[in-house]
Structure formats: structure tokens, C-alpha cells
C-alpha positions as a printed Julia matrix, in Angstrom:
63×3 Matrix{Float64}:
  4.64  -10.52  -0.91
  2.5    -9.17   1.91
  5.31   -9.66   4.42
  7.68   -7.76   2.14
  5.18   -4.88   1.89
  4.79   -4.83   5.67
  8.56   -4.47   5.98
  9.13   -1.94   3.21
  6.18    0.45   3.44
  6.82    1.65   7.0
 10.39    2.53   5.96
  9.03    4.96   3.36
  6.2     6.4    5.42
  8.22    9.57   6.11
  7.65   10.74   2.51
  4.27   10.75   0.8
  5.71   10.47  -2.7
  8.08    7.62  -1.82
  5.36    5.82   0.12
  3.01    6.02  -2.86
  5.72    4.85  -5.25
  6.58    1.83  -3.07
  2.92    0.99  -2.5
  2.32    0.95  -6.23
  5.33   -1.35  -6.69
  3.99   -3.69  -4.02
  0.63   -3.8   -5.79
  2.25   -4.66  -9.11
  4.12   -7.54  -7.47
  1.2    -8.78  -5.37
 -0.77  -11.79  -6.48
 -4.46  -11.12  -7.1
 -5.53  -12.89  -3.91
 -3.14  -10.75  -1.82
 -4.5    -7.35  -2.85
 -7.41   -7.24  -0.39
 -5.14   -8.26   2.47
 -2.63   -5.57   1.51
 -5.4    -2.97   1.26
 -6.77   -3.87   4.7
 -3.33   -3.75   6.29
 -2.48   -0.41   4.64
 -5.73    1.15   5.82
 -5.12    0.0    9.38
 -1.48    1.08   9.39
 -1.42    4.26   7.28
 -4.89    5.69   6.71
 -4.41    8.24   9.5
 -1.27    9.48   7.74
 -2.04    9.16   4.02
 -5.79    8.79   3.45
 -5.7    10.44   0.02
 -2.81    8.29  -1.21
 -4.54    5.09  -0.16
 -7.85    6.18  -1.66
 -6.15    7.13  -4.93
 -4.07    3.98  -5.22
 -6.69    1.43  -4.22
 -9.46    3.1   -6.25
 -7.54    2.2   -9.4
 -6.85   -1.4   -8.41
 -9.24   -4.11  -9.47
 -9.19   -6.76  -6.78
């Protein structure tokens, strides 16, 4: 699942709303043990671009 997210999320990084929608889908599909890895990767890759989206999305996720 993480590899899928790493492929898909950059494709939607041009649009904040689409990026958030796809990130939320990836989180629904991720296994519980993958969530922290996904969060770390997203912060490294996209925090400079969408800090509020990442904060909003990962604040509501229980890992």
C-alpha cells in the first residue's frame, strides 16, 4: 500500500483538494502498521507544500 501511495500522491500534488482526497483514500486502505510510515513519507515529501492538509488529515488518524 505504501508503494501505491508513493506513486499516486505525487500525481495529485498539483491540487490541494485532490491531494487531500487521495491521501484520505490511501489512509483508508493502509494497514494499521503502515500508517506511521505513510505519515513520515508524506511529511518529508509534501509538508513544504501542504502543511495544513497533512496536519488536518493525520490529526484525525489513530495510528
